C-alpha positions as a printed NumPy array, in Angstrom:
array([[ 26.828, -25.446, -29.285],
       [ 27.09 , -22.078, -27.502],
       [ 24.383, -20.633, -29.762],
       [ 22.057, -23.513, -28.929],
       [ 22.662, -23.007, -25.216],
       [ 21.975, -19.26 , -25.46 ],
       [ 18.825, -19.855, -27.502],
       [ 17.568, -22.281, -24.878],
       [ 17.934, -19.558, -22.228],
       [ 15.768, -17.031, -24.083],
       [ 12.39 , -18.538, -23.059],
       [ 13.555, -18.698, -19.455],
       [ 14.584, -15.046, -19.485],
       [ 11.244, -14.123, -21.025],
       [  9.356, -15.948, -18.27 ],
       [ 11.408, -14.277, -15.553],
       [ 10.785, -10.851, -17.069],
       [  7.02 , -11.468, -17.258],
       [  6.583, -12.984, -13.814],
       [  3.948, -11.724, -11.398],
       [  5.223,  -9.148,  -9.008],
       [  3.882,  -7.752,  -5.766],
       [  4.944,  -4.247,  -4.859],
       [  4.629,  -3.248,  -1.216],
       [  5.179,  -0.356,   1.159],
       [  5.121,  -0.518,   4.981],
       [  5.277,   2.035,   7.758],
       [  4.589,   2.634,  11.426],
       [  4.127,   5.637,  13.683],
       [  3.371,   5.938,  17.375],
       [ -0.324,   5.084,  16.868],
       [ -0.702,   3.455,  13.453],
       [  0.775,   0.824,  11.139],
       [ -0.01 ,   0.761,   7.448],
       [  0.776,  -1.391,   4.439],
       [  0.124,  -1.054,   0.738],
       [  0.328,  -4.126,  -1.485],
       [ -0.154,  -4.013,  -5.236],
       [ -0.585,  -7.221,  -7.211],
       [  0.801,  -6.254, -10.59 ],
       [ -0.983,  -9.078, -12.411],
       [ -4.46 ,  -8.129, -11.152],
       [ -3.997,  -4.376, -10.669],
       [ -5.553,  -4.843,  -7.21 ],
       [ -4.18 ,  -2.65 ,  -4.461],
       [ -4.768,  -3.459,  -0.782],
       [ -4.411,  -0.738,   1.832],
       [ -4.325,  -1.925,   5.444],
       [ -4.419,   0.556,   8.303],
       [ -4.203,  -0.638,  11.909],
       [ -4.451,   1.393,  15.088],
       [ -1.822,   0.42 ,  17.702],
       [ -2.429,   3.258,  20.156],
       [ -4.13 ,   3.117,  23.545],
       [ -7.534,   4.707,  22.897],
       [-10.449,   2.271,  23.246],
       [-12.73 ,   3.869,  20.635],
       [-12.045,   5.415,  17.275],
       [-14.408,   7.896,  15.668],
       [-14.236,  10.348,  12.774],
       [-11.387,   8.621,  10.947],
       [-10.028,  10.233,   7.8  ],
       [ -6.994,   9.104,   5.86 ],
       [ -5.083,  10.109,   2.764],
       [ -2.263,   8.238,   1.076],
       [ -0.14 ,  10.817,  -0.721],
       [  2.337,   9.437,  -3.207],
       [  3.307,  10.246,  -6.744],
       [  1.086,   7.457,  -8.123],
       [ -0.705,   6.119,  -5.039],
       [ -3.534,   8.408,  -4.038],
       [ -6.348,   7.035,  -1.897],
       [ -8.427,   8.783,   0.704],
       [-11.499,   8.207,   2.78 ],
       [-13.609,   9.466,   5.64 ],
       [-15.519,   7.463,   8.219],
       [-17.488,   9.691,  10.566],
       [-20.84 ,   8.068,  11.25 ],
       [-20.023,   5.608,  14.064],
       [-17.335,   3.983,  16.195],
       [-14.81 ,   1.87 ,  14.313],
       [-12.641,  -1.134,  15.028],
       [ -8.952,  -0.523,  15.514],
       [ -7.999,  -2.196,  12.228],
       [ -9.493,  -1.806,   8.795],
       [ -8.627,  -2.669,   5.227],
       [ -9.419,  -0.864,   1.998],
       [ -9.261,  -2.523,  -1.415],
       [ -9.162,  -0.706,  -4.695],
       [ -8.284,  -1.382,  -8.287],
       [ -6.   ,   0.865, -10.203],
       [ -4.846,   1.078, -13.762],
       [ -1.861,   3.131, -12.658],
       [  1.592,   1.579, -12.899],
       [  2.725,   1.303,  -9.277],
       [  6.283,   0.488, -10.361],
       [  6.747,   4.214, -10.964],
       [  5.825,   5.079,  -7.371],
       [  8.497,   6.664,  -5.243],
       [ 10.246,   4.711,  -2.511],
       [  8.277,   6.553,   0.191],
       [  4.525,   7.189,   0.458],
       [  2.968,   9.42 ,   3.097],
       [ -0.211,   8.493,   5.005],
       [ -1.957,  11.372,   6.752],
       [ -4.51 ,  10.088,   9.234],
       [ -6.88 ,  11.935,  11.578],
       [ -9.173,  10.442,  14.201],
       [-11.411,  11.342,  17.153],
       [-11.775,  14.914,  15.863],
       [ -8.483,  16.027,  17.358],
       [ -5.577,  13.714,  16.57 ],
       [ -3.463,  13.82 ,  13.434],
       [ -0.452,  11.765,  12.515],
       [  1.772,  11.188,   9.517],
       [  3.02 ,   7.682,   8.715],
       [  5.921,   7.292,   6.255],
       [  5.623,   4.055,   4.295],
       [  8.83 ,   2.724,   2.742],
       [  8.959,   0.571,  -0.36 ],
       [ 10.127,  -2.992,   0.221]])
């Protein structure tokens, strides 16, 4: 009877081990909030960066996520930007091996620079 019970649990354990998983990191500094969300099943990674400072216009925005596995960067310098933007990318990298903290280095308006530490949830 015990063997039958244990055998009936095996498929359940298999399903739990293979379930979809979302990995995420979040952080905030004086002027910015940022999140990274990775859908393990689709290998889609969403990067959201939002300005929470007091400047009315943002120009010349550059950003770089610097982690062990997560590396994304970009530059927007041809116009004025909204205070919130989202970047989507696909990655074949295994985000589960990323460290518990990811650094975001962001520069804007040709003079400001800030570092945001994102912590793994």
